[in-house]
N, C-alpha and C positions, 0 to 999 in steps of 0.2 A: 712092214716095208718091202714094197718088191726088190727083187735085185736083177737086174740084168746082165751083169757081168759074165753071166756064161754062154751068152750069145755075141756070138762074131757078128756085130756093126760096128758102122763109125758114128759114131757121135758127133751132135751139129749144135752148135752155138751161132745162134742167132740174136744181135743186137740192135735195139729199136733207140733212139732218141728223142726224147719230147717231156712236153709238161706231163707232171703225175700230181696228184689228186691228193686232196687233203695231207696228211703227214706223213706221207712216205717219198721216198727218195727213187725207191725201186720196185718193182713188180717181176718175178721171176714164176717162168712157167716151166714147170718139168714133167715130159711125155714118158712117161712107163711104156715098157712092153714086157710083152711075157708070146712067147713062140712067134716070134718075129710081126707081131701086132698090138696095136698101142692096147693096153689094159688101165690106163688109167691116168690122168689128168693132171696135176698139183699145182696150186698157186701157192705161194708164200711173196705176201706184201713183205716189202724192208720198210721199217721206221725209222723218218730221218732222226739222227742225234745230233743235227749241226756240228757234229765232227768228224770232219772225213778221215781223220784216220780209223774210228770205231766204222763207222760206213763203209769203208773197202774190207774190214775184217767180215762183217754183215754179209757183203754181197762175195766175199770167195771161199766165205765157209759155205754157202748156203748153193751157188753156183759150181763148185768143185767136188760136193761131196756129189748132186746130182748126175755131175759128169764121169767120176769115177765110175758111180752106181750103173753106166752104162744109158745115162737119161740123154733125149733132145731136151735143149734148152733153151725157153724163147726169155729175154730179158728188155725190158722195157726202162731207162735211165732217165733222171731229168739232165743229169750231168757229161760233162761228154767223156766217151766212154777210154782215152788214154788217163782221166784221172781215177780209174778203178784198174789200172793196169790192160788194158786191151788196146791191141793192136788189130789195124786191117791186113790181114796176108794175102 
């Protein structure tokens, strides 16, 4: 796993809402940086468990880890962002 923590850069979270195809409730793309340049993009598909608590926990774990590691994160979700605890700033 790449680590971005040593770099001083502001992380960004982008959220898009719309239909996800298949058995997924969300897709998370994490952009990793090294030396201030993009070095990797990782895509994680979040399988729908049909349980909002489990889905929220999955989402929080993946997105939270990526942000803590210094990634920019783009999220495509089916549900309303506020159902996952996201607020528009």
